[in-house]
C-alpha positions as CSV (number, residue, x, y, z in Angstrom):
1,M,14.1,-15.4,-52.0
2,K,11.1,-14.7,-49.7
3,K,13.5,-14.3,-46.7
4,S,15.6,-11.7,-48.5
5,V,12.6,-9.7,-49.6
6,L,11.4,-9.5,-45.9
7,T,14.9,-8.5,-44.8
8,V,15.0,-5.7,-47.4
9,A,11.5,-4.5,-46.4
10,A,12.6,-4.5,-42.7
11,V,15.7,-2.4,-43.5
12,I,13.7,0.1,-45.5
13,A,11.1,0.4,-42.7
14,L,13.8,0.9,-40.0
15,G,15.6,3.4,-42.2
16,T,12.6,5.6,-42.6
17,A,11.4,5.3,-38.9
18,L,14.7,5.9,-37.1
19,P,15.5,9.3,-38.5
20,A,12.0,10.5,-37.5
21,V,12.6,9.4,-33.9
22,G,15.9,11.3,-33.8
23,V,14.3,14.5,-35.0
24,R,11.6,14.3,-32.4
25,A,14.1,13.8,-29.6
26,E,16.0,16.9,-30.6
27,D,12.9,19.0,-30.9
28,A,11.8,18.1,-27.3
29,A,13.6,20.9,-25.6
30,F,12.6,22.7,-22.5
31,A,11.1,26.1,-23.0
32,L,10.9,28.4,-19.9
33,K,7.8,30.6,-19.9
34,A,8.2,34.2,-18.9
35,G,7.0,34.7,-15.3
36,A,7.1,30.9,-14.5
37,T,7.5,30.0,-10.9
38,M,9.6,27.1,-9.5
39,R,6.3,25.5,-8.5
40,E,5.0,25.6,-12.1
41,V,8.3,24.2,-13.5
42,L,8.2,21.3,-11.0
43,S,4.5,20.6,-11.7
44,E,5.4,20.0,-15.4
45,Y,7.7,17.2,-14.2
46,T,5.3,15.3,-12.0
47,G,6.0,11.6,-12.5
48,K,9.5,12.3,-13.9
49,R,13.0,12.3,-12.4
50,V,14.7,15.6,-11.5
51,A,17.8,16.7,-9.6
52,L,17.4,19.6,-7.2
53,R,20.1,21.9,-6.0
54,L,19.1,23.4,-2.7
55,E,20.2,26.8,-1.3
56,S,22.4,24.9,1.2
57,G,24.4,23.5,-1.8
58,D,23.1,20.0,-1.3
59,E,21.7,18.1,-4.3
60,I,18.9,15.6,-4.2
61,E,17.5,13.5,-7.0
62,G,14.3,11.6,-7.3
63,T,10.9,11.3,-8.9
64,V,8.4,14.2,-8.5
65,T,5.2,12.7,-7.1
66,M,3.4,15.8,-5.9
67,V,3.9,19.6,-5.9
68,G,2.0,21.5,-3.2
69,N,1.8,25.2,-2.5
70,S,5.1,25.3,-0.6
71,L,6.3,21.6,-0.5
72,L,7.5,19.1,-3.0
73,H,7.3,15.3,-2.5
74,L,10.2,13.3,-4.1
75,A,10.1,9.5,-4.3
76,K,12.7,6.9,-5.1
77,L,15.7,9.0,-4.2
78,S,18.9,8.4,-6.1
79,G,21.1,6.1,-4.0
80,K,18.3,5.8,-1.4
81,E,15.6,4.0,-3.3
82,F,13.7,3.1,-0.1
83,Y,13.4,6.7,1.0
84,D,11.2,9.6,0.0
85,A,11.8,13.3,0.7
86,V,9.7,16.4,1.3
87,V,11.4,19.6,0.2
88,S,10.5,23.2,0.7
89,I,10.1,24.8,-2.8
90,D,11.4,28.1,-1.4
91,K,14.8,26.3,-0.6
92,I,15.3,25.1,-4.2
93,S,17.8,27.1,-6.2
94,A,18.0,25.0,-9.4
95,V,16.2,22.1,-11.1
96,R,18.1,19.7,-13.5
97,M,15.9,17.5,-15.7
98,R,16.3,15.4,-18.7
99,V,14.6,17.0,-21.7
100,R,16.1,15.1,-24.7
101,E,17.5,11.7,-25.6
102,R,20.8,11.2,-27.5
C-alpha cells in the first residue's frame, strides 16, 4: 500500500514537472537585436558550441572561449578535440547555434 502511494505521487510529480520543462525549451528562441554585430552575437555564446561558416565556404565547429575585437578563439573543435582555432570575425559569414531542445 505504501509503495503504491509513493508510485502515484511520483507519477503526479513527473506529470506536472515535465510539461513545464517542455514549454521553457520552446520559449528559449534566439532573438536577433537590430544593429547587432557578429562580435556581439558571438559574445552571447561564450562557453557554448557554435558552428561557423566562413567566407571561404569552410565550416568549423567548436566552443567559443573568447571574443576579441577582431578575433575569436574556438576550443574543442569538432572532429579535432585536441586542437583550438583563432578565427577572424570579419571572415565569418554565418553562425549556427543550438537555441532549443527537442
